[in-house]
C-alpha positions as CSV (number, residue, x, y, z in Angstrom):
1,M,105.2,107.5,144.8
2,S,103.5,104.2,143.9
3,S,104.8,101.8,141.3
4,A,101.7,102.5,139.2
5,E,102.5,106.3,139.2
6,I,106.0,105.5,138.1
7,A,104.9,103.1,135.4
8,A,102.3,105.5,133.8
9,P,104.8,108.0,132.3
10,R,106.9,105.1,131.0
11,A,103.7,103.5,129.4
12,S,102.9,106.9,127.9
13,D,106.4,107.3,126.5
14,A,106.2,103.8,125.0
15,M,102.8,104.6,123.4
16,E,104.3,107.8,121.9
17,R,107.2,105.8,120.5
18,L,104.9,103.2,118.9
19,T,102.6,105.9,117.5
20,L,105.5,107.8,115.9
21,D,106.9,104.6,114.4
22,F,103.5,103.6,113.0
23,L,102.8,107.1,111.5
24,A,106.3,107.1,109.9
25,Y,105.5,103.7,108.4
26,L,102.2,105.0,107.0
27,E,103.8,108.0,105.5
28,L,107.0,106.5,104.1
29,E,106.0,103.0,103.1
30,R,102.2,103.4,102.5
31,G,102.3,106.9,101.2
32,L,99.1,108.0,103.0
33,S,97.9,111.6,102.7
34,R,98.6,114.2,105.3
35,N,94.9,114.4,106.2
36,T,94.8,110.6,106.9
37,L,98.0,110.7,109.0
38,E,96.6,113.6,111.1
39,A,93.3,111.7,111.6
40,Y,95.2,108.6,112.7
41,R,97.5,110.6,115.0
42,S,94.4,112.1,116.7
43,D,92.8,108.7,117.1
44,L,95.9,107.2,118.7
45,L,96.3,110.1,121.1
46,Q,92.7,109.5,122.2
47,F,93.4,105.8,122.6
48,A,96.6,106.6,124.5
49,E,94.5,108.6,127.0
50,F,92.2,105.7,127.5
51,L,95.1,103.4,128.1
52,R,96.6,105.9,130.6
53,R,93.3,106.1,132.6
54,G,93.3,102.3,132.8
55,N,97.0,102.0,133.6
56,L,97.3,99.8,130.4
57,T,99.9,99.5,127.7
58,A,99.1,99.1,124.0
59,Q,100.8,95.7,124.1
60,A,98.7,94.5,127.0
61,A,95.3,95.8,125.8
62,T,92.8,93.1,125.0
63,H,89.8,92.8,122.7
64,S,87.6,93.7,125.7
65,D,89.7,96.9,126.4
66,L,89.4,98.0,122.8
67,S,85.6,97.3,122.8
68,A,85.3,99.4,126.0
69,F,87.2,102.2,124.3
70,L,85.0,102.3,121.3
71,G,81.9,101.9,123.5
72,E,82.8,105.0,125.4
73,L,83.2,107.0,122.2
74,G,79.9,105.7,120.9
75,Q,78.0,106.6,124.0
76,G,79.6,109.9,124.8
77,D,79.4,111.6,128.2
78,E,78.5,114.9,129.7
79,H,81.5,116.6,128.1
80,H,81.6,114.8,124.7
81,P,78.7,113.9,122.4
82,P,78.6,110.4,120.9
83,V,81.0,109.9,118.0
84,A,79.4,109.6,114.6
85,A,79.3,106.1,113.1
86,S,81.6,107.1,110.2
87,T,84.2,108.5,112.7
88,L,83.9,105.4,114.8
89,A,84.5,103.2,111.8
90,R,87.6,105.2,111.0
91,K,88.9,104.7,114.5
92,V,88.4,100.9,114.2
93,A,90.3,101.0,110.9
94,C,93.1,102.9,112.6
95,L,93.3,100.5,115.5
96,R,93.4,97.5,113.2
97,S,96.2,99.0,111.1
98,F,98.1,100.0,114.3
99,Y,97.9,96.5,115.8
100,R,98.8,94.8,112.5
101,H,101.9,97.0,112.4
102,L,102.8,96.0,116.0
103,R,102.4,92.4,115.1
104,R,104.8,92.8,112.1
105,E,107.3,94.6,114.3
106,E,107.0,91.8,116.9
107,E,105.8,94.1,119.6
108,I,102.9,91.8,120.2
109,T,102.2,88.1,119.6
110,H,98.4,88.4,119.4
111,D,96.1,90.9,117.7
112,P,93.3,92.2,119.9
113,T,91.5,93.7,116.9
114,A,91.0,90.3,115.1
115,E,87.4,90.2,116.1
116,L,86.8,93.9,116.4
117,R,83.7,95.1,114.6
118,G,82.9,98.7,113.9
119,P,79.5,100.2,113.2
120,R,78.0,99.6,109.7
121,K,78.2,102.9,107.9
122,P,75.0,103.8,105.9
123,Q,76.0,103.9,102.3
124,R,75.5,107.4,100.8
125,L,75.6,107.5,97.1
126,P,77.6,110.4,95.7
127,R,75.9,113.1,93.7
128,V,76.0,112.6,89.9
129,L,75.1,115.1,87.2
130,S,73.0,114.1,84.3
131,R,74.6,114.3,80.8
132,E,72.5,117.4,80.2
133,D,73.7,119.1,83.4
134,V,77.3,118.2,82.5
135,A,76.9,119.8,79.1
136,R,75.5,123.0,80.8
137,L,78.4,123.1,83.2
138,L,81.1,122.6,80.5
139,S,79.6,125.3,78.4
140,A,79.4,127.8,81.3
141,P,82.9,129.4,80.7
142,R,82.2,132.0,78.0
143,G,84.5,134.0,75.8
144,N,88.1,133.6,74.7
145,D,89.9,135.4,77.4
146,P,92.8,133.4,79.1
147,L,90.7,132.5,82.2
148,A,87.8,131.3,80.2
149,L,90.1,129.2,78.0
150,R,91.7,127.7,81.1
151,D,88.4,127.0,82.8
152,R,87.0,125.2,79.7
153,A,90.1,123.1,79.4
154,L,90.0,122.4,83.2
155,L,86.3,121.3,83.3
156,E,86.5,119.3,80.0
157,L,89.6,117.4,81.3
158,M,88.2,116.6,84.7
159,Y,85.1,115.1,83.1
160,A,87.0,113.4,80.3
161,C,89.5,111.7,82.7
162,G,87.7,111.4,86.1
163,L,90.6,113.1,87.9
164,R,90.6,113.9,91.7
165,A,91.1,117.5,92.7
166,S,94.7,116.8,93.9
167,E,95.5,115.1,90.5
168,V,94.2,118.1,88.5
169,V,96.2,120.7,90.3
170,G,99.3,118.4,90.4
171,L,99.2,117.8,86.6
172,Q,102.5,118.9,85.0
173,I,103.2,119.7,81.3
174,G,105.3,116.6,81.0
175,D,102.3,114.4,82.1
176,L,100.4,115.2,78.9
177,D,100.9,113.4,75.6
178,L,98.4,115.2,73.4
179,D,99.6,113.3,70.3
180,E,98.7,110.0,71.9
181,A,95.7,111.5,73.7
182,M,96.9,110.2,77.1
183,L,97.9,111.7,80.4
184,R,99.9,110.4,83.4
185,T,98.7,111.2,86.9
186,R,99.7,110.3,90.4
187,G,96.8,109.3,92.7
188,K,96.6,108.1,96.3
189,G,99.8,106.6,97.6
190,S,101.7,108.3,94.7
191,K,100.5,105.5,92.3
192,E,100.8,106.4,88.7
193,R,98.2,105.5,86.1
194,L,97.6,106.4,82.4
195,V,94.2,107.8,81.4
196,P,92.9,108.4,77.8
197,I,91.8,112.0,77.0
198,G,88.7,112.5,74.9
199,R,88.4,114.6,71.7
200,R,86.6,117.6,73.2
201,A,89.1,117.8,76.2
202,L,92.0,117.6,73.7
203,S,90.4,120.5,71.7
204,A,89.9,122.6,74.8
205,L,93.5,121.9,76.0
206,A,94.9,122.9,72.6
207,A,92.9,126.2,72.7
208,Y,94.2,126.9,76.2
209,F,97.8,126.3,75.3
210,R,97.5,128.4,72.1
211,G,95.8,131.5,73.6
212,G,95.5,131.3,77.4
213,R,98.2,129.7,79.4
214,S,101.1,131.8,78.0
215,Q,99.3,135.0,78.8
216,L,98.6,133.9,82.3
217,L,102.2,132.8,82.8
218,G,103.9,136.0,81.7
219,S,107.6,135.6,82.4
220,S,107.0,132.6,84.7
221,V,108.3,129.1,83.8
222,E,105.8,127.2,85.9
223,Q,105.4,123.6,84.8
224,A,101.9,123.1,86.2
225,V,99.3,122.6,83.4
226,F,96.7,124.8,85.1
227,V,97.9,128.2,86.5
228,N,96.2,131.1,88.2
229,R,95.9,134.7,87.0
230,R,99.3,135.5,88.5
231,G,101.1,132.6,86.7
232,G,101.5,130.3,89.7
233,P,100.0,126.8,90.0
234,L,96.3,126.6,90.6
235,T,95.6,125.5,94.1
236,R,92.9,123.1,95.4
237,Q,91.0,126.1,96.8
238,G,91.2,127.9,93.5
239,L,89.9,124.8,91.7
240,Y,86.9,124.5,94.0
241,K,86.1,128.2,93.3
242,V,86.3,127.6,89.6
243,V,84.0,124.6,89.7
244,Q,81.5,126.1,92.0
245,G,81.4,129.5,90.2
246,H,80.6,127.9,86.9
247,A,78.1,125.6,88.5
248,R,76.2,128.6,89.7
249,R,76.4,130.2,86.2
250,A,75.0,127.0,84.8
251,G,72.0,127.1,87.2
252,L,73.1,124.0,89.1
253,Q,72.0,125.1,92.5
254,E,73.1,122.1,94.6
255,R,76.6,122.3,96.1
256,M,79.1,120.9,93.7
257,S,82.8,120.0,94.0
258,P,85.4,118.7,91.6
259,H,84.6,115.2,92.8
260,T,81.0,115.6,91.3
261,L,82.6,115.5,87.9
262,R,84.6,112.4,88.8
263,H,81.5,110.6,90.0
264,S,79.7,111.7,86.8
265,F,82.6,110.4,84.6
266,A,82.4,107.0,86.3
267,T,78.7,106.6,86.2
268,H,78.3,107.7,82.6
269,L,81.1,105.3,81.5
270,L,79.4,102.4,83.2
271,A,76.0,103.4,81.7
272,G,77.8,103.4,78.3
273,G,79.0,99.9,78.7
274,C,82.4,100.2,80.3
275,D,83.4,97.2,82.4
276,L,84.3,97.6,86.1
277,R,87.9,96.5,85.8
278,S,88.7,99.1,83.2
279,L,86.8,101.8,85.2
280,Q,88.8,100.8,88.3
281,E,92.1,101.3,86.3
282,M,91.0,104.7,85.1
283,L,89.8,105.9,88.5
284,G,93.0,104.6,90.2
285,H,91.1,102.6,92.8
286,A,93.2,100.0,94.7
287,D,90.1,97.9,95.5
288,L,87.4,96.9,93.0
289,A,84.8,97.2,95.8
290,T,85.4,101.0,95.8
291,T,84.5,101.1,92.1
292,Q,81.3,99.0,92.6
293,V,79.5,101.9,94.2
294,Y,78.9,103.2,90.7
295,T,76.9,100.1,89.8
296,H,74.4,101.2,92.5
297,L,74.3,104.6,90.9
298,S,73.6,103.1,87.5
299,A,70.9,101.0,89.0
300,E,69.2,104.0,90.6
301,R,69.4,105.8,87.2
302,L,67.8,102.8,85.5
303,K,64.9,102.8,88.0
304,D,64.3,106.5,87.6
305,V,64.1,106.1,83.8
306,Y,61.9,103.1,84.1
307,F,59.4,104.6,86.5
308,S,59.2,107.9,84.6
309,A,58.8,106.2,81.1
310,H,56.8,103.1,81.6
311,P,53.0,103.8,81.3
312,R,52.0,101.3,84.1
313,A,54.9,101.7,86.4
314,S,54.2,105.1,87.9
315,R,55.0,105.4,91.6
């Protein structure tokens, strides 16, 4: 057996150790989601296979090696189609984070990703409802049965506070302060933030607590604010079904998700004069650049209004 054949398993074992250590850091110290951790694990397994084929270690890989790895993915082969630009950009982000971690842990003295450039992702603006469409959606739950009361409170609160799906289903009774019209939620990375609750959402929540939630709970002592018909916590899948079901009833034909209400919340606040920093706080964005996408949405809305209203601007 050659020295290269002996070294390969050892290199593979070393890469596995580095990968597990990196993923543990992301989970325990950075608090990244399970989906992100799984995506990064898959990316690093793919990178490990590339290193194995070249008889390389992660520590010895150069900028040229990493560029070759990404080039292979971008070109594809007879067995694998080219990787989409968005996926390739995520792999670049994974490698950068991985090598920064190796540098911190003194596994390497140089960073081969320093000049690494991923593909520029085309910016796709999220879908936003008009105020009229929001009103139609929020009025879709009819009647005063427990599920209708729950769904009205659910939709009103999502639009009032711009909550993510995970934040809505994770909301606990103790997170609400209806007297102060505030709620506490935990976003990405388990970061807590306080968000004001609007008057109509407060009214819908009060009606739900008076006449809906207790009937759905039965003898259960569930602490989740929003519960299903069996008294257990509403799941993300259940939330999507609620939103999409009422969207169909409201005649909103395009595919909708809970995030559509979050995007609409942000865009309508900006259009009403909210500043970016305050919006960033309410959305729970770590980076202001993430919030700035909504300025583009507002600009698009202004253009639509201008070209439809100005007598000499018709396109």
